[in-house]
N, CA, C and O atoms as a MOPAC input file, in Angstrom:
PM7 MOZYME 1SCF
protein

 N      0.81300 1    -1.19900 1     0.02000 1
 C      0.03300 1    -0.04100 1    -0.01100 1
 C      0.87300 1     1.17700 1     0.01700 1
 O      1.62100 1     1.34600 1     0.98000 1
 N      0.82200 1     2.08200 1    -0.98900 1
 C      1.73400 1     3.24000 1    -1.15100 1
 C      1.63400 1     4.21700 1    -0.05000 1
 O      2.65800 1     4.83300 1     0.24700 1
 N      0.43200 1     4.46800 1     0.66200 1
 C      0.24700 1     5.52900 1     1.62400 1
 C      1.09700 1     5.22500 1     2.82500 1
 O      1.45800 1     6.18600 1     3.50400 1
 N      1.47100 1     3.98800 1     3.18300 1
 C      2.25200 1     3.71100 1     4.34500 1
 C      3.55700 1     4.35900 1     4.26300 1
 O      4.00100 1     4.95000 1     5.24800 1
 N      4.22500 1     4.29400 1     3.13900 1
 C      5.52000 1     4.95700 1     2.85500 1
 C      5.50200 1     6.43000 1     3.17500 1
 O      6.45000 1     6.94900 1     3.76300 1
 N      4.47600 1     7.08900 1     2.81100 1
 C      4.42700 1     8.54100 1     3.04200 1
 C      4.25600 1     8.90800 1     4.48400 1
 O      4.83200 1     9.89200 1     4.94600 1
 N      3.48100 1     8.14600 1     5.20300 1
 C      3.34600 1     8.36400 1     6.67800 1
 C      4.74800 1     8.22400 1     7.35400 1
 O      5.10100 1     9.02900 1     8.21600 1
 N      5.53100 1     7.20300 1     6.95700 1
 C      6.85400 1     7.09000 1     7.52800 1
 C      7.81800 1     8.25500 1     7.23900 1
 O      8.74700 1     8.53900 1     7.99500 1
 N      7.52400 1     8.94600 1     6.03800 1
 C      8.39600 1    10.02000 1     5.70100 1
 C      8.36000 1    11.21300 1     6.65400 1
 O      9.30100 1    12.00300 1     6.73400 1
 N      7.18300 1    11.32100 1     7.40900 1
 C      7.11700 1    12.42400 1     8.28400 1
 C      8.16100 1    12.44400 1     9.42300 1
 O      8.36700 1    13.45900 1    10.08900 1
 N      8.78700 1    11.31600 1     9.60800 1
 C      9.82000 1    11.15800 1    10.72100 1
 C     11.20700 1    11.25700 1    10.05000 1
 O     12.20300 1    11.17900 1    10.76900 1
 N     11.33700 1    11.42800 1     8.69900 1
 C     12.57200 1    11.37700 1     8.13200 1
 C     13.33600 1    12.66000 1     8.38400 1
 O     12.77700 1    13.75600 1     8.36100 1
 N     14.68700 1    12.49100 1     8.63600 1
 C     15.53100 1    13.64800 1     8.94500 1
 C     15.59300 1    14.63000 1     7.82300 1
 O     15.87300 1    15.79900 1     8.09100 1
 N     15.34800 1    14.25100 1     6.53600 1
 C     15.49600 1    15.14200 1     5.45400 1
 C     14.33600 1    16.16200 1     5.42400 1
 O     14.50300 1    17.27700 1     4.92800 1
 N     13.17800 1    15.77700 1     5.95000 1
 C     12.00200 1    16.71700 1     5.94600 1
 C     12.27800 1    17.79700 1     6.99800 1
 O     12.25700 1    18.98900 1     6.69200 1
 N     12.52800 1    17.38300 1     8.19800 1
 C     12.86100 1    18.32700 1     9.27900 1
 C     14.05600 1    17.81400 1     9.94000 1
 O     14.08200 1    16.65500 1    10.35300 1
 N     15.05900 1    18.61700 1    10.06800 1
 C     16.40500 1    18.18800 1    10.66000 1
 C     16.10800 1    17.92300 1    12.14700 1
 O     15.32600 1    18.62900 1    12.78400 1
 N     16.75600 1    16.89300 1    12.66100 1
 C     16.57100 1    16.52300 1    14.08800 1
 C     16.95800 1    17.62900 1    15.08800 1
 O     16.40800 1    17.73100 1    16.18500 1
 N     17.94200 1    18.46000 1    14.65200 1
 C     18.42100 1    19.44100 1    15.48100 1
 C     17.74700 1    20.79300 1    15.33500 1
 O     18.12600 1    21.75700 1    16.00000 1
 N     16.73700 1    20.86500 1    14.45500 1
 C     16.03000 1    22.15500 1    14.24900 1
 C     15.18000 1    22.53500 1    15.46800 1
 O     14.61400 1    21.68100 1    16.15100 1
 N     15.11400 1    23.83800 1    15.71000 1
 C     14.25800 1    24.24800 1    16.80400 1
 C     12.84900 1    23.70400 1    16.64800 1
 O     12.32500 1    23.69700 1    15.53400 1
 N     12.25000 1    23.27500 1    17.66200 1
 C     10.83300 1    22.71700 1    17.62900 1
 C     10.74200 1    21.50600 1    16.62400 1
 O      9.71000 1    21.28000 1    15.99200 1
 N     11.82800 1    20.77700 1    16.51800 1
 C     11.86100 1    19.59800 1    15.53900 1
 C     10.71300 1    18.73800 1    15.78600 1
 O      9.98800 1    18.41400 1    14.84500 1
 N     10.47200 1    18.31200 1    17.06300 1
 C      9.34200 1    17.38800 1    17.29300 1
 C      8.00600 1    17.92300 1    16.87800 1
 O      7.18300 1    17.19300 1    16.32600 1
 N      7.77500 1    19.19600 1    17.13700 1
 C      6.56100 1    19.72100 1    16.75100 1
 C      6.41500 1    19.89000 1    15.23400 1
 O      5.33200 1    19.67700 1    14.68900 1
 N      7.43000 1    20.24800 1    14.59800 1
 C      7.41700 1    20.39200 1    13.10100 1
 C      7.17100 1    18.96800 1    12.46500 1
 O      6.38000 1    18.79700 1    11.53700 1
 N      7.89200 1    17.99500 1    13.02200 1
 C      7.64400 1    16.62900 1    12.49500 1
 C      6.18600 1    16.24700 1    12.73300 1
 O      5.55800 1    15.70300 1    11.82400 1
 N      5.64800 1    16.49100 1    13.84700 1
 C      4.22100 1    16.20800 1    14.17100 1
 C      3.26700 1    16.89200 1    13.25100 1
 O      2.28400 1    16.30400 1    12.80000 1
 N      3.57300 1    18.21400 1    12.95100 1
 C      2.68100 1    18.93700 1    12.06800 1
 C      2.83300 1    18.44800 1    10.63400 1
 O      1.83600 1    18.42200 1     9.91200 1
 N      4.02800 1    18.05800 1    10.17600 1
 C      4.16900 1    17.53500 1     8.81200 1
 C      3.49000 1    16.17000 1     8.75300 1
 O      3.00000 1    15.78000 1     7.69400 1
 N      3.45100 1    15.45600 1     9.83400 1
 C      2.76900 1    14.18300 1     9.86200 1
 C      1.25100 1    14.40800 1     9.70600 1
 O      0.56500 1    13.67400 1     8.99400 1
 N      0.77200 1    15.41400 1    10.37400 1
 C     -0.63700 1    15.74100 1    10.23100 1
 C     -1.04700 1    16.03700 1     8.90500 1
 O     -2.05600 1    15.52200 1     8.42200 1
 N     -0.26400 1    16.90400 1     8.23400 1
 C     -0.51000 1    17.30900 1     6.81800 1
 C     -0.48100 1    16.11900 1     5.91100 1
 O     -1.35700 1    15.97900 1     5.05700 1
 N      0.52000 1    15.23000 1     6.06600 1
 C      0.64600 1    14.13500 1     5.20800 1
 C     -0.48500 1    13.17700 1     5.41100 1
 O     -1.06700 1    12.67900 1     4.44700 1
 N     -0.81600 1    12.90300 1     6.69000 1
 C     -1.94000 1    12.00900 1     6.96300 1
 C     -3.28500 1    12.55700 1     6.49200 1
 O     -4.15200 1    11.77600 1     6.10100 1
 N     -3.48700 1    13.89200 1     6.51900 1
 C     -4.72600 1    14.45900 1     5.95300 1
 C     -4.88100 1    14.26500 1     4.44900 1
 O     -5.94800 1    13.98900 1     3.90100 1
 N     -3.68400 1    14.43900 1     3.82100 1
 C     -3.65700 1    14.20900 1     2.29700 1
 C     -3.99300 1    12.69600 1     2.01400 1
 O     -4.79900 1    12.33900 1     1.15600 1
 N     -3.33700 1    11.91400 1     2.77100 1
 C     -3.55000 1    10.43000 1     2.55200 1
 C     -4.99500 1    10.08000 1     2.76400 1
 O     -5.60500 1     9.39700 1     1.94200 1
 N     -5.57200 1    10.56600 1     3.91300 1
 C     -6.98600 1    10.40900 1     4.21100 1
 C     -7.82900 1    10.83100 1     3.03700 1
 O     -8.62700 1    10.03300 1     2.54700 1
 N     -7.69500 1    11.98700 1     2.59000 1
 C     -8.49900 1    12.51600 1     1.46100 1
 C     -8.34400 1    11.61800 1     0.19400 1
 O     -9.32000 1    11.35800 1    -0.51100 1
 N     -7.14700 1    11.17200 1    -0.06400 1
 C     -6.92600 1    10.23900 1    -1.12400 1
 C     -7.61800 1     8.95200 1    -1.01500 1
 O     -8.20800 1     8.44800 1    -1.97100 1
 N     -7.54500 1     8.40000 1     0.18900 1
 C     -8.21400 1     7.04600 1     0.43300 1
 C     -9.74300 1     7.24600 1     0.37400 1
 O    -10.44400 1     6.44900 1    -0.25100 1
 N    -10.28300 1     8.35000 1     1.04700 1
 C    -11.69200 1     8.53900 1     1.00100 1
 C    -12.20900 1     8.67400 1    -0.41500 1
 O    -13.25400 1     8.12300 1    -0.76000 1
 N    -11.50400 1     9.38000 1    -1.20100 1
 C    -11.97700 1     9.55100 1    -2.58700 1
 C    -11.96900 1     8.24800 1    -3.35200 1
 O    -12.64900 1     8.16400 1    -4.37500 1
 N    -11.28200 1     7.27800 1    -2.95200 1
 C    -11.25900 1     6.06400 1    -3.63800 1
 C    -12.29900 1     5.02100 1    -3.12800 1
 O    -12.40800 1     3.92000 1    -3.66700 1
 N    -13.04500 1     5.40400 1    -2.08500 1
 C    -14.10600 1     4.50700 1    -1.58100 1
 C    -15.16500 1     4.31300 1    -2.63500 1
 O    -15.59100 1     5.24800 1    -3.31300 1
 N    -15.57300 1     3.07500 1    -2.74900 1
 C    -16.65600 1     2.82600 1    -3.68800 1
 C    -17.64900 1     1.79900 1    -2.96700 1
 O    -17.19400 1     0.79200 1    -2.42400 1
 N    -18.91800 1     2.06200 1    -2.97700 1
 C    -19.87200 1     1.24600 1    -2.33300 1
 C    -20.74500 1     0.57300 1    -3.39100 1
 O    -21.32100 1     1.22000 1    -4.26600 1
 N    -20.82000 1    -0.79400 1    -3.27100 1
 C    -21.68700 1    -1.62900 1    -4.15100 1
 C    -22.76100 1    -2.33800 1    -3.27900 1
 O    -22.44600 1    -3.00700 1    -2.29500 1
 N    -23.96700 1    -2.17100 1    -3.66300 1
 C    -25.13100 1    -2.78600 1    -2.84100 1
 C    -25.16800 1    -4.28800 1    -3.31900 1
 O    -25.31200 1    -4.57600 1    -4.50700 1
 N    -25.04000 1    -5.14800 1    -2.40500 1
 C    -25.10300 1    -6.54400 1    -2.79900 1
 C    -26.49300 1    -7.19700 1    -2.43800 1
 O    -26.95500 1    -8.10400 1    -3.13000 1
 N    -27.10100 1    -6.73100 1    -1.40000 1
 C    -28.40400 1    -7.22300 1    -1.03300 1
 C    -29.17600 1    -6.10300 1    -0.29100 1
 O    -28.59900 1    -5.39800 1     0.53600 1
 N    -30.45800 1    -5.94900 1    -0.58700 1
 C    -31.21400 1    -4.92100 1    -0.02000 1
 C    -32.70600 1    -5.37700 1     0.16600 1
 O    -33.37600 1    -5.76900 1    -0.78900 1
 N    -33.16400 1    -5.30800 1     1.38300 1
 C    -34.51700 1    -5.47700 1     1.76200 1
 C    -35.01500 1    -4.36300 1     2.67500 1
 O    -34.30000 1    -3.39900 1     2.94800 1
 N    -36.31200 1    -4.51900 1     3.16300 1
 C    -36.80000 1    -3.45500 1     3.95700 1
 C    -35.94200 1    -3.24000 1     5.25900 1
 O    -35.78800 1    -2.11200 1     5.72900 1
 N    -35.41100 1    -4.32600 1     5.80200 1
 C    -34.75000 1    -4.14500 1     7.01800 1
 C    -33.29400 1    -4.73900 1     7.09000 1
 O    -32.70200 1    -4.92300 1     8.15300 1
 N    -32.77600 1    -5.02000 1     5.83300 1
 C    -31.36000 1    -5.46600 1     5.91100 1
 C    -30.68100 1    -4.90900 1     4.63600 1
 O    -31.31800 1    -4.65500 1     3.61300 1
 N    -29.36800 1    -4.74100 1     4.76500 1
 C    -28.50600 1    -4.22900 1     3.73500 1
 C    -27.14000 1    -4.83700 1     3.79100 1
 O    -26.47700 1    -4.86200 1     4.82800 1
 N    -26.74200 1    -5.32100 1     2.66000 1
 C    -25.43600 1    -5.92200 1     2.54300 1
 C    -24.63000 1    -5.12400 1     1.51000 1
 O    -25.09900 1    -5.00600 1     0.37700 1
 N    -23.51400 1    -4.59700 1     1.80400 1
 C    -22.81800 1    -3.68300 1     0.87700 1
 C    -21.27900 1    -4.11000 1     0.81400 1
 O    -20.70300 1    -4.56400 1     1.80300 1
 N    -20.68400 1    -3.93800 1    -0.37000 1
 C    -19.27900 1    -4.07400 1    -0.39900 1
 C    -18.71400 1    -2.63000 1    -0.48200 1
 O    -19.17600 1    -1.77000 1    -1.23100 1
 N    -17.65200 1    -2.44900 1     0.37600 1
 C    -17.00600 1    -1.14200 1     0.37400 1
 C    -15.57900 1    -1.32400 1    -0.08000 1
 O    -14.69100 1    -1.76700 1     0.64800 1
 N    -15.42500 1    -0.95700 1    -1.31200 1
 C    -14.07500 1    -1.03600 1    -1.92300 1
 C    -13.19100 1     0.11300 1    -1.44900 1
 O    -13.59400 1     1.27500 1    -1.48300 1
 N    -12.03700 1    -0.21100 1    -1.02800 1
 C    -11.04200 1     0.84800 1    -0.57600 1
 C    -11.16200 1     1.04200 1     0.96600 1
 O    -10.54000 1     1.95400 1     1.51100 1
 N    -11.91200 1     0.23800 1     1.63300 1
 C    -12.03700 1     0.31100 1     3.06900 1
 C    -11.43200 1    -0.90900 1     3.69100 1
 O    -11.60400 1    -2.01200 1     3.17100 1
 N    -10.70500 1    -0.74900 1     4.82500 1
 C    -10.12500 1    -1.76300 1     5.60400 1
 C    -10.76600 1    -1.97600 1     6.85400 1
 O    -11.86300 1    -1.47200 1     7.09600 1
 N    -10.11700 1    -2.73200 1     7.70800 1
 C    -10.61100 1    -2.98600 1     9.06400 1
 C    -10.90100 1    -1.73500 1     9.85800 1
 O    -11.89500 1    -1.68800 1    10.58200 1
 N    -10.05500 1    -0.71000 1     9.74300 1
 C    -10.18800 1     0.52300 1    10.49200 1
 C    -11.61300 1     1.17000 1    10.39600 1
 O    -12.29700 1     1.41600 1    11.38900 1
 N    -11.97200 1     1.40600 1     9.18200 1
 C    -13.21100 1     2.02200 1     8.90800 1
 C    -14.41300 1     1.12000 1     9.25900 1
 O    -15.34100 1     1.54500 1     9.94800 1
 N    -14.37400 1    -0.14900 1     8.76500 1
 C    -15.47800 1    -0.99100 1     8.88200 1
 C    -15.62200 1    -1.42900 1    10.32900 1
 O    -16.75500 1    -1.60500 1    10.77600 1
 N    -14.51800 1    -1.62500 1    11.11500 1
 C    -14.68600 1    -1.93600 1    12.53500 1
 C    -15.38400 1    -0.67000 1    13.29800 1
 O    -16.29100 1    -0.85500 1    14.10900 1
 N    -14.93400 1     0.51700 1    13.00200 1
 C    -15.56800 1     1.65900 1    13.67800 1
 C    -17.11600 1     1.69300 1    13.31000 1
 O    -17.98100 1     1.89000 1    14.16400 1
 N    -17.36800 1     1.49800 1    12.05300 1
 C    -18.82900 1     1.50000 1    11.66700 1
 C    -19.61000 1     0.44700 1    12.39600 1
 O    -20.69700 1     0.71900 1    12.90600 1
 N    -19.06500 1    -0.78000 1    12.45500 1
 C    -19.73100 1    -1.91900 1    13.10900 1
 C    -20.00100 1    -1.56700 1    14.59400 1
 O    -21.10800 1    -1.72700 1    15.10600 1
 N    -18.94600 1    -1.08700 1    15.24200 1
 C    -19.06800 1    -0.80000 1    16.72100 1
 C    -20.14900 1     0.33600 1    16.90700 1
 O    -20.96900 1     0.27900 1    17.82400 1
 N    -20.11300 1     1.31200 1    16.04600 1
 C    -21.12800 1     2.42700 1    16.14300 1
 C    -22.54900 1     1.98200 1    15.83900 1
 O    -23.51400 1     2.46700 1    16.43000 1
 N    -22.65100 1     1.05900 1    14.91500 1
 C    -23.94900 1     0.49400 1    14.58900 1
 C    -24.52200 1    -0.26000 1    15.71500 1
 O    -25.70800 1    -0.18000 1    16.03600 1
 N    -23.59500 1    -1.03900 1    16.34000 1
 C    -24.06300 1    -1.93200 1    17.47900 1
 C    -24.50600 1    -1.19300 1    18.67400 1
 O    -25.15500 1    -1.76800 1    19.54800 1
 N    -24.17000 1     0.12400 1    18.76200 1
 C    -24.58500 1     0.99500 1    19.87300 1
 C    -26.08200 1     1.36400 1    19.73200 1
 O    -26.72800 1     1.77100 1    20.69800 1
 N    -26.61900 1     1.20600 1    18.47800 1
 C    -28.01600 1     1.60400 1    18.21400 1
 C    -28.96100 1     0.47900 1    18.54300 1
 O    -28.80000 1    -0.63200 1    18.03700 1
 N    -29.99500 1     0.75500 1    19.42300 1
 C    -30.95200 1    -0.29700 1    19.89600 1
 C    -31.83700 1    -0.85200 1    18.79400 1
 O    -32.51100 1    -1.86200 1    18.99600 1
 N    -31.84800 1    -0.17800 1    17.57200 1
 C    -32.67500 1    -0.68400 1    16.51900 1
 C    -32.00500 1    -1.63000 1    15.60600 1
 O    -32.58300 1    -2.07700 1    14.61500 1
 N    -30.74100 1    -1.95600 1    15.93900 1
 C    -29.97100 1    -2.84300 1    15.07000 1
 C    -30.09000 1    -4.26900 1    15.68800 1
 O    -29.83000 1    -4.47000 1    16.87400 1
 N    -30.48800 1    -5.23700 1    14.84600 1
 C    -30.51500 1    -6.61700 1    15.17900 1
 C    -29.13400 1    -7.21000 1    15.04300 1
 O    -28.61700 1    -7.84500 1    15.96300 1
 N    -28.53200 1    -6.99100 1    13.85700 1
 C    -27.18900 1    -7.51300 1    13.62900 1
 C    -26.31100 1    -6.50800 1    12.74900 1
 O    -26.78900 1    -5.98300 1    11.74300 1
 N    -25.12900 1    -6.29000 1    13.13400 1
 C    -24.23900 1    -5.53100 1    12.30900 1
 C    -22.87600 1    -6.18400 1    12.36500 1
 O    -22.35600 1    -6.47300 1    13.44300 1
 N    -22.28000 1    -6.42400 1    11.15100 1
 C    -21.04400 1    -6.98800 1    11.15500 1
 C    -20.35000 1    -6.78800 1     9.75800 1
 O    -20.94100 1    -6.29200 1     8.79800 1
 N    -19.11700 1    -7.19200 1     9.72800 1
 C    -18.41900 1    -7.03300 1     8.45400 1
 C    -17.34400 1    -8.09700 1     8.41100 1
 O    -16.92300 1    -8.63200 1     9.43600 1
 N    -16.91800 1    -8.38600 1     7.21000 1
 C    -15.76100 1    -9.30800 1     6.97100 1
 C    -14.98900 1    -8.81600 1     5.78600 1
 O    -15.48200 1    -8.10500 1     4.91000 1
 N    -13.75900 1    -9.23200 1     5.80800 1
 C    -12.86400 1    -8.96100 1     4.69900 1
 C    -12.62000 1   -10.23000 1     3.89400 1
 O    -11.92600 1   -11.13700 1     4.35200 1
 N    -13.17400 1   -10.29000 1     2.73100 1
 C    -13.10200 1   -11.47200 1     1.91000 1
 C    -11.63200 1   -12.01300 1     1.56700 1
 O    -11.39600 1   -13.21500 1     1.45100 1
 N    -10.74900 1   -11.09300 1     1.42800 1
 C     -9.33200 1   -11.45500 1     1.15000 1
 C     -8.39600 1   -10.45500 1     1.86700 1
 O     -8.55200 1    -9.23900 1     1.76200 1
 N     -7.39700 1   -11.03600 1     2.61500 1
 C     -6.48500 1   -10.13300 1     3.41500 1
 C     -5.62500 1    -9.22100 1     2.49500 1
 O     -5.09400 1    -8.22700 1     2.99200 1
 N     -5.47900 1    -9.48300 1     1.30700 1
 C     -4.62300 1    -8.62800 1     0.48300 1
 C     -5.34400 1    -7.55500 1    -0.24600 1
 O     -4.71100 1    -6.79500 1    -0.97900 1
 N     -6.61600 1    -7.44500 1    -0.09300 1
 C     -7.33900 1    -6.36800 1    -0.76900 1
 C     -8.05900 1    -5.51000 1     0.23200 1
 O     -8.58200 1    -6.02000 1     1.22200 1
 N     -8.09700 1    -4.27000 1     0.00700 1
 C     -8.85500 1    -3.30700 1     0.78400 1
 C    -10.24800 1    -3.26700 1     0.31800 1
 O    -10.62600 1    -2.35300 1    -0.41500 1
 N    -11.02400 1    -4.19700 1     0.69800 1
 C    -12.40200 1    -4.26700 1     0.33500 1
 C    -13.09100 1    -5.20900 1     1.33200 1
 O    -12.67200 1    -6.33100 1     1.61400 1
 N    -14.27500 1    -4.59100 1     1.87300 1
 C    -14.92100 1    -5.42400 1     2.94900 1
 C    -16.34000 1    -5.35700 1     2.67200 1
 O    -16.84900 1    -4.48700 1     1.96400 1
 N    -17.02300 1    -6.37700 1     3.29500 1
 C    -18.49000 1    -6.55400 1     3.22900 1
 C    -19.11900 1    -6.08900 1     4.55900 1
 O    -18.74000 1    -6.59300 1     5.61600 1
 N    -20.05300 1    -5.15700 1     4.52600 1
 C    -20.74000 1    -4.69800 1     5.73100 1
 C    -22.21600 1    -5.18000 1     5.67300 1
 O    -22.89800 1    -4.97500 1     4.66900 1
 N    -22.66400 1    -5.77900 1     6.69200 1
 C    -23.98300 1    -6.31700 1     6.74700 1
 C    -24.68900 1    -5.73400 1     7.95400 1
 O    -24.17300 1    -5.71700 1     9.07100 1
 N    -25.96800 1    -5.22700 1     7.66000 1
 C    -26.74100 1    -4.53000 1     8.71700 1
 C    -28.19800 1    -5.13600 1     8.61300 1
 O    -28.78800 1    -5.20900 1     7.53500 1
 N    -28.70600 1    -5.53900 1     9.74600 1
 C    -30.14300 1    -6.04400 1     9.86300 1
 C    -30.72800 1    -5.24700 1    10.95500 1
 O    -30.23800 1    -5.28300 1    12.08300 1
 N    -31.80200 1    -4.49700 1    10.65300 1
 C    -32.45300 1    -3.65700 1    11.69600 1
 C    -33.68800 1    -4.35100 1    12.26900 1
 O    -34.27500 1    -5.24100 1    11.65500 1
 N    -34.06100 1    -3.90000 1    13.49000 1
 C    -35.23600 1    -4.39800 1    14.06200 1
 C    -36.41800 1    -3.49000 1    13.54100 1
 O    -36.19700 1    -2.43600 1    12.94400 1
 N    -37.59600 1    -3.93000 1    13.78600 1
 C    -38.70300 1    -3.13800 1    13.40400 1
 C    -38.72200 1    -2.82300 1    11.87700 1
 O    -38.37800 1    -3.66000 1    11.04100 1
 N    -39.12100 1    -1.63300 1    11.58000 1
 C    -39.14900 1    -1.31200 1    10.07700 1
 C    -38.24400 1    -0.12400 1     9.80900 1
 O    -38.48600 1     0.72500 1     8.95200 1
 N    -37.16600 1    -0.12600 1    10.61900 1
 C    -36.22400 1     1.05500 1    10.34400 1
 C    -35.33700 1     0.75600 1     9.19200 1
 O    -34.83600 1    -0.36500 1     9.10300 1
 N    -35.10200 1     1.68000 1     8.29700 1
 C    -34.35100 1     1.52000 1     7.07400 1
 C    -32.88200 1     1.43000 1     7.42800 1
 O    -32.36500 1     2.28500 1     8.14800 1
 N    -32.15200 1     0.33600 1     6.89700 1
 C    -30.75300 1     0.29500 1     7.24100 1
 C    -29.89900 1     1.32100 1     6.61800 1
 O    -28.79700 1     1.59800 1     7.09200 1
 N    -30.38200 1     1.89900 1     5.55900 1
 C    -29.65200 1     3.03300 1     4.89300 1
 C    -29.54400 1     4.21900 1     5.83800 1
 O    -28.48000 1     4.82800 1     5.95200 1
 N    -30.65500 1     4.55600 1     6.52600 1
 C    -30.67700 1     5.63900 1     7.46100 1
 C    -29.81800 1     5.37800 1     8.65300 1
 O    -29.20500 1     6.31000 1     9.17500 1
 N    -29.73700 1     4.07900 1     9.14000 1
 C    -28.95900 1     3.75800 1    10.29800 1
 C    -27.44500 1     3.89300 1     9.90200 1
 O    -26.64700 1     4.41800 1    10.67800 1
 N    -27.07900 1     3.41700 1     8.70400 1
 C    -25.65300 1     3.55000 1     8.21700 1
 C    -25.29500 1     5.04400 1     8.06600 1
 O    -24.17000 1     5.44300 1     8.36500 1
 N    -26.17400 1     5.79600 1     7.64100 1
 C    -25.85400 1     7.30600 1     7.44500 1
 C    -25.64600 1     7.89600 1     8.80400 1
 O    -24.74500 1     8.72000 1     8.95700 1
 N    -26.44600 1     7.51900 1     9.84700 1
 C    -26.28000 1     8.04000 1    11.16700 1
 C    -24.94000 1     7.59300 1    11.78900 1
 O    -24.21800 1     8.39000 1    12.38700 1
 N    -24.64000 1     6.30700 1    11.62800 1
 C    -23.40900 1     5.77300 1    12.15700 1
 C    -22.26500 1     6.40300 1    11.44100 1
 O    -21.28600 1     6.74000 1    12.10600 1
 N    -22.28600 1     6.59500 1    10.17400 1
 C    -21.14700 1     7.24200 1     9.45700 1
 C    -20.98000 1     8.63400 1     9.98000 1
 O    -19.83700 1     9.04800 1    10.17500 1
 N    -22.05100 1     9.41900 1    10.23400 1
 C    -21.92800 1    10.77100 1    10.84600 1
 C    -21.22600 1    10.71000 1    12.22000 1
 O    -20.37200 1    11.54300 1    12.52400 1
 N    -21.58600 1     9.75200 1    13.01200 1
 C    -20.98700 1     9.57800 1    14.39900 1
 C    -19.54200 1     9.25600 1    14.27000 1
 O    -18.75200 1     9.83100 1    15.01900 1
 N    -19.09900 1     8.35500 1    13.35700 1
 C    -17.69800 1     8.07800 1    13.13200 1
 C    -16.91700 1     9.28000 1    12.71300 1
 O    -15.80300 1     9.50800 1    13.18400 1
 N    -17.50400 1    10.06100 1    11.81500 1
 C    -16.90300 1    11.34300 1    11.36600 1
 C    -16.74200 1    12.34500 1    12.54800 1
 O    -15.71400 1    13.00800 1    12.69100 1
 N    -17.77800 1    12.41800 1    13.36100 1
 C    -17.67000 1    13.33000 1    14.54000 1
 C    -16.59200 1    12.91800 1    15.52200 1
 O    -15.90500 1    13.76300 1    16.09700 1
 N    -16.44100 1    11.56900 1    15.71900 1
 C    -15.39400 1    10.99500 1    16.58500 1
 C    -13.98600 1    11.30600 1    15.94900 1
 O    -13.03400 1    11.67800 1    16.63500 1
 N    -13.93100 1    11.13100 1    14.63400 1
 C    -12.58100 1    11.39200 1    13.96000 1
 C    -12.21400 1    12.86800 1    14.07800 1
 O    -11.04700 1    13.20100 1    14.28600 1
 N    -13.21900 1    13.77300 1    13.94500 1
 C    -12.95800 1    15.25700 1    14.00100 1
 C    -12.56800 1    15.59900 1    15.45100 1
 O    -11.66400 1    16.40400 1    15.67100 1
 N    -13.26300 1    14.97500 1    16.46600 1
 C    -12.82800 1    15.29700 1    17.85900 1
 C    -11.49700 1    14.83000 1    18.18100 1
 O    -10.77800 1    15.48000 1    18.94000 1
 N    -11.08700 1    13.62700 1    17.59600 1
 C     -9.70100 1    13.09900 1    17.83900 1
 C     -8.71800 1    14.08100 1    17.19900 1
 O     -7.74000 1    14.47100 1    17.83700 1
 N     -8.96000 1    14.48700 1    15.94700 1
 C     -8.10500 1    15.39000 1    15.23300 1
 C     -7.94500 1    16.62600 1    15.97800 1
 O     -6.81900 1    17.12400 1    15.99500 1
 N     -8.92800 1    17.22100 1    16.61800 1
 C     -8.89100 1    18.46700 1    17.28800 1
 C     -8.06100 1    18.31900 1    18.62400 1
 O     -7.28900 1    19.19200 1    19.02200 1
 N     -8.28600 1    17.18100 1    19.24400 1
 C     -7.61500 1    16.85800 1    20.49200 1
 C     -6.13900 1    16.68600 1    20.23500 1
 O     -5.28900 1    17.17400 1    20.98000 1
 N     -5.85900 1    15.97900 1    19.16000 1
 C     -4.43500 1    15.74100 1    18.77200 1
 C     -3.66800 1    16.97300 1    18.44600 1
 O     -2.51000 1    17.13600 1    18.83000 1
 N     -4.36000 1    17.88400 1    17.69500 1
 C     -3.72900 1    19.13900 1    17.29000 1
 C     -3.45600 1    19.99400 1    18.58600 1
 O     -2.41000 1    20.63400 1    18.69300 1
 N     -4.41700 1    19.98800 1    19.56200 1
 C     -4.25400 1    20.69100 1    20.79800 1
 C     -3.05800 1    20.14500 1    21.58800 1
 O     -2.23300 1    20.90100 1    22.10100 1
 N     -2.98900 1    18.77600 1    21.67100 1
 C     -1.85200 1    18.14400 1    22.38200 1
 C     -0.50900 1    18.47500 1    21.76000 1
 O      0.51100 1    18.66400 1    22.42300 1
 N     -0.58500 1    18.53200 1    20.41900 1
 C      0.66800 1    18.83800 1    19.70800 1
 C      1.11600 1    20.28600 1    19.98000 1
 O      2.31000 1    20.55100 1    20.11400 1
 N      0.20700 1    21.16600 1    20.05700 1
 C      0.55500 1    22.56700 1    20.31100 1
 C      1.01700 1    22.74500 1    21.79600 1
 O      1.90900 1    23.53600 1    22.10400 1
 N      0.38000 1    21.99200 1    22.65600 1
 C      0.79200 1    22.09900 1    24.10600 1
 C      2.16100 1    21.47300 1    24.27300 1
 O      2.96800 1    21.92500 1    25.08500 1
 N      2.41400 1    20.43700 1    23.50300 1
 C      3.77500 1    19.80500 1    23.60300 1
 C      4.87000 1    20.77500 1    23.00100 1
 O      5.99800 1    20.81800 1    23.49200 1
 N      4.52100 1    21.50500 1    21.98400 1
 C      5.45800 1    22.53300 1    21.42300 1
 C      5.83400 1    23.61500 1    22.37300 1
 O      6.92800 1    24.17700 1    22.32200 1
 N      4.86400 1    23.91100 1    23.28300 1
 C      5.06600 1    25.06500 1    24.23200 1
 C      5.95900 1    24.57000 1    25.42600 1
 O      6.45300 1    25.41500 1    26.17200 1
 N      6.16900 1    23.32200 1    25.62200 1
 C      7.05600 1    22.82300 1    26.73400 1
 C      8.45600 1    23.04100 1    26.52700 1
 O      9.27000 1    22.67200 1    27.37400 1

């Protein structure tokens, strides 16, 4: 996977010299920038294919998604009381493509539940990013 190489570069001496003032902070900020670009690239490559759809169940293939995204979605979905079953599996370990399955109780549409869970995951990610940036700035001041 090419994006792993770029994340490692943010700790490379050539990007920020180890002896530079605030070197740790600068490396941390360069990591954030690189990681944000990687995230945007990966997100733009996500493709969803509907494999099965009924009134209360949905099975989708998410191309470009690995365990990180699908596991967060699954855990978030399972926090919802209207979910009967939520799970995912990766058909092959060498490909970033997973199958997400959702079965809802009552007559709740699984599409709506997935949209809500996706928003919660995004909110969690934004909160983490904000907290990490704050910690990075506080570390720079020490």
